[in-house]
C-alpha positions in Angstrom: 0.1 0.3 -0.1 1.6 3.6 -0.4 3.0 5.1 2.9 2.1 7.7 4.8 4.1 10.5 2.4 3.0 9.4 -0.5 -1.2 9.7 0.9 -0.3 13.4 2.3 1.1 14.4 -0.8 -1.7 14.0 -3.0 -3.4 17.0 -0.9 -2.9 20.6 -0.3 -1.5 22.7 2.6 -4.5 23.6 4.0 -5.8 20.1 3.9 -2.9 19.3 6.0 -3.5 22.0 8.3 -6.9 20.5 8.6 -5.5 17.2 9.9 -3.2 18.6 12.7 -5.9 20.3 13.8 -7.4 17.2 14.5 -4.2 15.4 15.7 -3.7 18.5 18.0 -0.7 19.2 16.3 1.3 22.4 16.1 2.2 22.8 12.2 5.4 25.2 12.0 5.7 24.7 8.0 4.2 26.6 5.8 5.0 25.4 2.6 3.1 22.4 1.4 6.6 20.2 0.9 7.7 21.0 4.3 5.0 20.8 6.0 4.2 16.5 4.5 7.6 15.8 6.0 6.6 17.9 9.1 3.0 16.1 10.2 4.4 12.6 8.4 7.2 12.5 10.7 4.9 13.6 14.0 1.6 11.0 12.9 4.6 8.2 12.6 4.6 8.6 17.1 3.0 5.5 18.4 1.5 7.3 21.5 -0.2 10.2 19.8 -1.7 7.9 16.9 -2.5 5.2 19.6 -4.7 8.5 21.1 -6.3 9.7 17.9 -7.5 6.4 17.3 -8.9 6.1 20.5 -10.6 9.6 20.6 -12.4 8.5 17.6 -16.1 8.6 17.7 -17.5 4.9 17.9 -18.9 4.5 14.6 -15.4 5.6 13.3 -13.7 3.6 15.2 -16.1 0.3 13.9 -15.0 2.0 9.9 -11.2 1.4 11.2 -11.3 -1.6 12.6 -13.4 -3.4 9.6 -11.0 -1.9 7.5 -8.0 -3.8 9.8 -9.6 -6.6 9.4 -9.0 -6.2 5.9 -5.1 -6.2 6.2 -5.8 -2.8 5.9 -7.7 -2.4 2.2 -11.0 -2.7 0.8 -13.0 -1.7 -2.0 -13.6 1.7 -1.7 -16.9 1.0 -3.6 -17.7 -1.2 -0.9 -16.6 1.0 2.4 -18.3 3.9 1.2 -21.8 1.5 0.9 -21.1 0.7 4.3 -19.7 3.2 6.2 -21.1 6.7 4.2 -20.2 9.0 1.3 -17.1 11.6 1.0 -18.0 14.5 -0.4 -16.1 16.3 -2.7 -14.8 19.9 -2.1 -12.7 22.8 -3.4 -10.4 24.8 -1.2 -13.2 27.6 -0.8 -16.5 24.9 -0.3 -14.2 23.2 2.3 -13.1 27.2 3.9 -16.6 27.5 4.2 -18.2 24.6 5.5 -15.3 23.0 7.1 -16.0 19.0 7.0 -13.6 17.8 9.6 -15.2 20.0 11.6 -18.8 18.6 11.0 -18.2 15.3 8.7 -21.2 13.3 8.1 -19.7 10.2 8.0 -17.3 7.7 9.6 -15.5 8.1 6.2 -15.1 12.1 6.3 -13.9 11.2 10.1 -11.2 9.0 9.1 -10.0 10.7 5.8 -9.9 14.4 7.2 -8.0 12.9 10.0 -5.4 11.7 7.6 -5.6 7.7 8.6 -7.0 6.7 5.2 -6.4 7.2 1.2 -7.7 6.0 -1.8 -6.0 4.1 -4.4 -6.7 2.4 -7.7 -4.7 -1.0 -7.9 -4.9 -3.4 -10.3 -5.2 -6.6 -8.0 -8.1 -8.8 -9.7 -7.3 -8.4 -13.5 -8.4 -4.9 -13.6 -8.0 -1.5 -11.7 -10.2 -0.8 -9.1 -9.9 2.1 -6.4 -9.8 1.0 -2.8 -9.2 3.0 0.6 -6.2 1.6 2.7 -4.6 2.3 5.6 -0.8 3.9 5.4 1.5 1.4 5.6 3.5 3.3 8.6 0.3 2.6 10.6 0.0 -0.8 9.8 3.7 -1.5 10.6 3.1 0.8 13.9 -0.3 -1.3 15.0 1.2 -4.7 14.2 -2.2 -5.2 12.3 -0.8 -8.8 10.8 0.3 -10.2 14.0 -2.4 -8.9 16.3 -1.0 -11.4 18.8 2.1 -9.6 19.5 0.4 -6.0 19.4 0.8 -4.5 22.8 -1.0 -1.4 23.7 -1.0 0.8 26.2 -4.2 1.9 27.8 -4.5 5.2 29.8 -4.4 5.2 33.7 -7.4 4.5 35.4 -8.8 7.5 36.5 -9.6 8.3 40.2 -13.8 7.7 39.6 -12.8 3.9 37.4 -10.6 2.8 41.0 -13.2 4.1 43.4 -14.2 0.4 45.1 -11.0 -2.1 44.9 -11.2 -6.2 44.8 -7.1 -7.1 45.1 -6.5 -10.3 43.7 -6.2 -13.8 46.1 -5.4 -17.5 46.0 -8.9 -18.1 47.2 -9.8 -20.4 44.0 -7.8 -22.8 46.3 -9.8 -22.9 49.3 -13.0 -23.1 46.8 -11.4 -25.7 44.8 -11.0 -27.7 48.4 -14.1 -27.5 48.8 -15.2 -28.7 45.8 -13.3 -31.7 45.4 -15.3 -32.6 48.7 -18.8 -32.0 47.7 -18.1 -34.2 44.8 -16.5 -36.7 46.6 -19.2 -36.6 48.8 -22.1 -36.6 46.3 -23.1 -33.1 47.8 -25.3 -30.6 46.1 -23.5 -27.5 45.3 -25.7 -25.2 46.9 -24.6 -26.4 49.8 -21.2 -26.0 50.2 -19.2 -22.3 50.5 -18.7 -21.8 47.4 -19.7 -18.7 45.7 -22.9 -18.4 44.5 -21.7 -17.1 40.9 -22.8 -20.3 38.1 -19.9 -18.7 35.7 -17.2 -19.0 38.2 -18.5 -22.3 39.4 -18.2 -24.0 35.9 -14.8 -22.2 35.2 -13.4 -23.9 38.8 -15.5 -27.3 37.9 -14.1 -27.4 34.0 -10.0 -26.1 35.7 -10.1 -28.9 37.8 -10.8 -31.6 35.5 -8.4 -30.3 32.8 -5.7 -30.6 35.4 -6.7 -34.1 36.1 -8.1 -33.6 40.0 -11.9 -34.3 38.8 -12.1 -37.6 36.4 -14.7 -37.9 33.5 -17.2 -39.8 35.9 -17.3 -36.3 38.1 -15.2 -37.5 41.4 -11.8 -36.8 42.4 -8.7 -38.4 41.5 -7.7 -39.7 45.2 -3.8 -39.8 44.5 -3.5 -36.5 42.3 -5.9 -34.6 45.1 -3.5 -35.6 47.8 -0.6 -34.1 45.3 -2.2 -31.1 45.1 -3.3 -30.0 48.9 0.1 -31.0 49.9 1.4 -28.6 47.2 2.7 -25.2 48.4 -0.1 -22.9 47.9 2.1 -21.2 45.5 2.9 -24.1 43.2 -0.8 -24.9 43.1 -2.0 -21.4 42.0 0.9 -21.8 39.1 -0.6 -25.5 38.3 -4.1 -23.8 37.6 -3.1 -20.8 35.8 -1.0 -22.2 33.2 -3.6 -25.2 32.9 -6.0 -22.9 32.2 -3.5 -20.8 29.9 -2.6 -24.0 27.7 -6.0 -25.4 27.6 -8.0 -25.8 24.4 -11.0 -27.4 25.8 -12.0 -24.6 28.1 -13.8 -22.0 25.6 -13.8 -18.7 27.6 -16.0 -17.3 24.4 -18.8 -20.4 25.3 -18.4 -19.7 29.2 -18.9 -16.2 28.5 -22.2 -14.7 30.8 -25.1 -13.7 28.8 -24.2 -15.1 25.3 -25.1 -18.8 24.0 -23.0 -20.2 21.6 -25.0 -22.8 18.9 -23.7 -24.1 15.8 -20.6 -26.3 14.8 -17.9 -23.3 14.5 -14.8 -23.1 15.9 -12.7 -20.7 17.8 -9.1 -20.8 19.8 -9.2 -19.8 23.1 -6.1 -19.2 22.8 -5.2 -16.2 21.1 -7.3 -13.8 23.3 -5.4 -15.2 26.2 -2.0 -14.7 24.8 -2.7 -11.3 23.4 -4.1 -10.3 27.3 -0.9 -12.1 28.4 1.3 -10.1 25.8 -0.3 -6.6 27.0 -0.1 -7.4 30.9 3.9 -8.7 31.1 4.8 -5.0 29.2 2.4 -3.0 32.1 3.8 -1.5 34.6 2.5 -2.9 37.4 2.3 -0.4 39.9 -0.5 1.7 38.2 -4.0 1.1 37.6 -5.1 0.7 34.0 -8.7 1.8 32.3 -10.3 -1.4 30.8 -12.6 1.0 28.3 -9.5 2.7 27.2 -8.0 -0.8 26.5 -11.1 -1.9 24.8 -11.2 1.1 22.6 -7.3 0.7 21.5 -7.8 -3.3 20.4 -11.3 -2.1 18.6 -9.3 0.8 16.6 -6.0 -1.4 15.9 -6.6 -5.1 16.7 -10.0 -6.2 16.8 -9.6 -9.2 14.8 -7.4 -10.4 18.2 -9.6 -13.7 17.8 -10.6 -14.3 14.2 -7.7 -14.4 12.3 -9.6 -14.4 9.2 -11.2 -11.1 10.2 -15.0 -13.3 10.0 -18.0 -11.8 12.3 -20.2 -13.6 10.4 -19.6 -17.3 10.9 -20.3 -17.7 14.2 -23.2 -18.3 15.5 -23.8 -16.7 19.1 -27.1 -15.7 20.5 -28.0 -12.9 23.0 -29.4 -14.9 25.7 -31.9 -12.1 27.1 -32.9 -11.1 23.3 -32.2 -14.2 21.6 -30.8 -11.8 18.9 -27.8 -13.1 17.0 -24.7 -11.2 17.1 -23.0 -11.0 13.7 -21.0 -8.5 12.3 -18.5 -6.0 13.4 -21.3 -3.9 14.9 -21.5 -6.6 17.6 -17.8 -6.0 18.7 -18.0 -4.9 22.0 -21.3 -7.3 22.8 -18.8 -9.9 22.0 -15.2 -9.6 21.4 -15.4 -6.7 24.0 -16.9 -8.6 26.1 -14.8 -11.7 26.0 -12.0 -9.2 27.0 -13.8 -7.8 29.8 -15.2 -11.2 31.1 -11.1 -12.3 30.8 -9.8 -9.8 33.3 -12.5 -9.6 35.4 -12.9 -13.6 35.5 -9.8 -15.3 35.2 -7.1 -13.3 35.4 -8.5 -12.1 38.6 -9.9 -15.7 39.6 -6.5 -16.9 39.4 -4.9 -14.0 41.3 -3.1 -12.2 38.3 -5.0 -8.6 38.6 -6.7 -6.6 40.9 -9.8 -5.2 40.2 -11.7 -2.2 40.5 -15.6 -0.4 40.2 -17.1 3.0 40.0 -19.9 1.5 42.8 -20.2 -2.0 44.4 -21.9 -4.6 42.2 -21.2 -2.7 38.9 -18.9 -4.1 36.0 -14.7 -3.4 36.8 -13.2 -0.5 34.7 -9.6 -0.8 35.7 -6.9 -3.2 36.5 -3.7 -3.7 38.0 -1.2 -6.6 38.3 -1.3 -7.9 41.8 1.9 -8.7 43.8 1.3 -12.6 42.8 0.8 -11.8 39.0 3.6 -10.4 38.5 5.1 -14.1 39.2 2.8 -15.6 37.8 3.3 -14.4 34.3 6.7 -15.2 34.3 5.9 -18.8 35.0 7.0 -18.7 38.3 5.3 -19.9 41.8 3.8 -16.3 43.8 5.0 -16.7 47.9 2.4 -16.4 49.9 2.1 -15.4 53.4 0.1 -18.2 54.5 1.7 -20.8 55.4 -1.4 -22.9 56.2 -0.6 -23.8 60.0 -4.2 -22.1 61.3 -6.0 -24.5 64.1 -9.4 -25.8 63.9 -11.4 -24.5 66.9 -14.6 -26.9 68.0 -17.4 -25.9 70.1 -19.4 -28.6 72.3 -22.2 -28.3 69.8 -20.4 -29.5 67.0 -19.5 -27.0 65.1 -16.1 -26.4 63.8 -14.6 -22.6 62.7 -12.2 -23.7 59.9 -9.8 -20.9 58.6 -8.4 -20.4 55.4 -5.0 -20.9 57.7 -5.7 -24.2 57.9 -4.2 -27.2 55.9 -6.5 -27.5 52.9 -5.7 -31.5 53.4 -7.4 -31.6 56.7 -10.2 -28.8 55.7 -10.7 -31.5 52.8 -11.0 -34.4 55.2 -13.0 -32.7 57.4 -16.1 -31.5 54.9 -16.1 -35.0 53.9 -17.3 -35.6 57.4 -19.4 -32.1 58.0 -21.9 -30.3 56.7 -21.2 -26.8 55.6 -23.0 -24.1 58.0 -22.0 -21.0 57.1 -18.7 -18.9 55.2 -16.6 -16.1 54.7 -13.5 -14.8 52.9 -11.1 -15.6 56.0 -13.2 -18.5 57.5 -16.2 -21.6 57.1 -18.2 -23.0 59.6 -18.9 -27.1 59.9 -21.4 -28.7 62.0 -21.1 -32.5 62.8 -24.6 -34.3 62.4 -26.1 -37.3 61.6 -26.9 -36.5 58.0 -23.0 -35.6 57.0 -22.2 -38.9 59.3 -24.3 -40.8 57.6 -23.2 -39.6 54.4 -19.7 -40.3 55.0 -20.3 -43.2 56.4 -22.2 -44.4 52.9 -18.4 -43.2 51.0 -16.8 -45.5 54.0 -16.0 -43.6 56.4 -16.5 -44.3 60.1 -17.0 -41.8 62.8 -13.9 -42.9 65.0 -11.9 -41.8 62.2 -13.2 -38.0 62.4 -12.2 -38.5 66.0 -8.6 -39.9 65.0 -8.8 -36.8 62.4 -9.4 -33.9 65.2 -7.2 -35.7 67.6 -3.9 -35.9 65.7 -4.3 -32.1 64.4 -4.1 -28.6 65.8 -7.4 -28.5 67.4 -8.3 -25.7 69.6 -10.3 -27.2 72.7 -12.2 -30.2 71.4 -14.5 -31.0 73.9 -14.4 -34.6 75.3 -18.2 -34.3 74.7 -17.6 -34.5 70.6 -15.2 -37.7 71.0 -18.0 -39.5 73.3 -20.9 -38.5 70.8 -18.5 -39.8 67.4 -18.2 -43.0 69.4 -21.6 -43.5 70.5 -23.0 -42.8 67.0 -20.7 -45.2 65.9 -21.8 -48.0 68.1 -25.4 -47.3 68.7 -26.5 -45.1 65.5 -29.1 -42.2 66.2 -30.2 -42.8 69.6 -32.7 -38.9 69.1 -35.0 -38.1 66.8 -36.0 -34.5 66.2 -38.8 -34.2 64.1 -41.8 -31.6 63.6 -45.2 -33.4 65.0 -48.5 -32.5 65.0 -50.9 -32.9 68.0 -54.7 -32.9 68.5 -55.3 -31.9 72.2 -58.6 -33.4 74.0 -60.3 -31.0 76.9 -61.6 -34.4 78.4 -60.1 -37.3 78.6 -63.6 -39.5 78.0 -63.3 -38.4 74.3 -60.3 -40.5 73.8 -62.5 -44.0 73.5 -64.7 -41.9 71.0 -62.1 -41.3 69.0 -60.6 -44.5 68.6 -63.7 -46.5 68.1 -64.7 -44.3 65.0 -62.6 -46.1 61.9 -62.1 -42.8 59.8 -60.6 -41.0 63.3 -58.8 -44.3 64.6 -56.5 -44.4 61.2 -55.5 -40.6 61.5 -54.0 -41.7 64.8 -50.7 -42.1 64.7 -49.7 -42.6 68.5 -51.8 -41.6 71.9 -49.1 -39.7 74.1 -51.5 -39.5 76.6 -55.2 -39.8 78.0 -55.4 -35.9 76.7 -53.1 -35.9 73.8 -52.5 -37.7 70.9 -50.3 -37.4 67.8 -51.8 -37.0 64.6 -50.3 -39.1 61.3 -48.7 -36.1 58.3 -51.3 -35.2 56.4 -54.1 -36.1 58.1 -55.4 -32.9 59.4 -58.1 -32.3 56.7 -59.4 -36.0 57.2 -59.5 -36.0 60.8 -61.4 -32.4 60.7 -64.3 -33.8 58.9 -64.2 -36.8 60.6 -64.7 -35.3 63.9 -67.2 -33.0 62.3 -69.3 -36.0 61.2 -69.2 -37.4 64.4 -70.3 -34.0 66.3 -67.1 -33.0 67.0 -66.1 -29.3 66.0 -61.8 -28.9 65.8 -60.1 -26.1 66.4 -57.4 -25.8 63.5 -54.5 -24.3 65.0 -51.7 -24.6 62.6 -51.2 -21.8 59.1 -51.2 -24.3 56.7 -54.0 -27.7 56.3 -51.7 -30.7 54.8 -54.0 -32.3 52.4 
């Protein structure tokens, strides 16, 4: 394609001055030749080009991205048909109407910024007019190799980093909880796992990819033991590198709000590699703007996950509206949304980046490389201050307080014997119950094994009554039962024989507790009321809902 000098030489001095104005340049040259040389030199400054592209109106960014997706050139007729006309001006009319200040189309926006040119080329057997991006801009933008493009978003404004969510290695604790729940066939709703379905799907997928979960959705004991005995830094690095290298974990298809249909294929490594290249070259002490990054990506390397620039063959639906998201005009809803998800999702969940929001529960607007992320990006395990040497606190009512400092291997074992109660970022509560012990028994675990585990581990103030209770349960099973009951109270004891002699009423009686109290069978309240009325007795029903 023609270079920048050739492009600018096809204009005039007034046109160059208008370009300088849109780029916010002070053009010192007074002659046309000197102005071409001066402005061409200034326009090749990468930071200035990035700023100019980032400040383009949204429709002009779309037109620019479309042109980039076609290797920097396209038929002039097709381009103008899609993105609007370019009016013809002489010097007098141009001075009068100022089209650079009042453009009527995205094409005019790009034209009067000197970002595009038009030329006749013989590429298909006969001359045809093309729109093109000058060679220098393509070189600066690495348009031929999006994966290697190193973008530099602007630092985040204070409003974009108001509420900060710092990265942690809590995914290791969630992995421990999930593995225990799968081992016990426990519903995930009854665990301490975060409620986000997308996060749970990601966690399950990454544990499957590491081999910790087998095809039958059961943990692999040997691999689990190895994972739980590794240092937190080593375990986190394993998860991060597994995700980076996995082609089976398709982030695009996990994107909340989107539904992927059909048999088309995409390469999930491309977006991850792009962000890895960007993150490794950013100052880790600075908060960076996500909207700025997306703006630069759309303007400079919009096809980061679509090497062929294909925006039509991927069948992706908006889950809410069911609308198919085809075409470059849906870039923000698909490609841009994917970048937002990767930053605020996997890269954050795996401890690589801190994120920040303008307000609570709003989408992340900025990110920063975390202390752990600086090492993870280099393929090194981060150093954790958590040595997992915490202790378990057991109360006399069978409640266990387990902090995140408690070794993961111990937490995994305790979670197999106990039922989750409540949880927070710093600690979880479990309870020893007959149901949890019954589930453990179904898995071949015995209460005395829990007793030995608690006595051998670092447990604070282990009550002897808990040891005794576990011993009794193993010997005798359930000795006490607490259950709801429906009672029929009689004002006079002589009514009881009447009830017992009436067949329809007798069938509703589960047990006589005393001459004036009867236990009613579940679901028998309404039949009992009807039968009593039929023998001339009206019963007062003091329950909110009558079971039919």
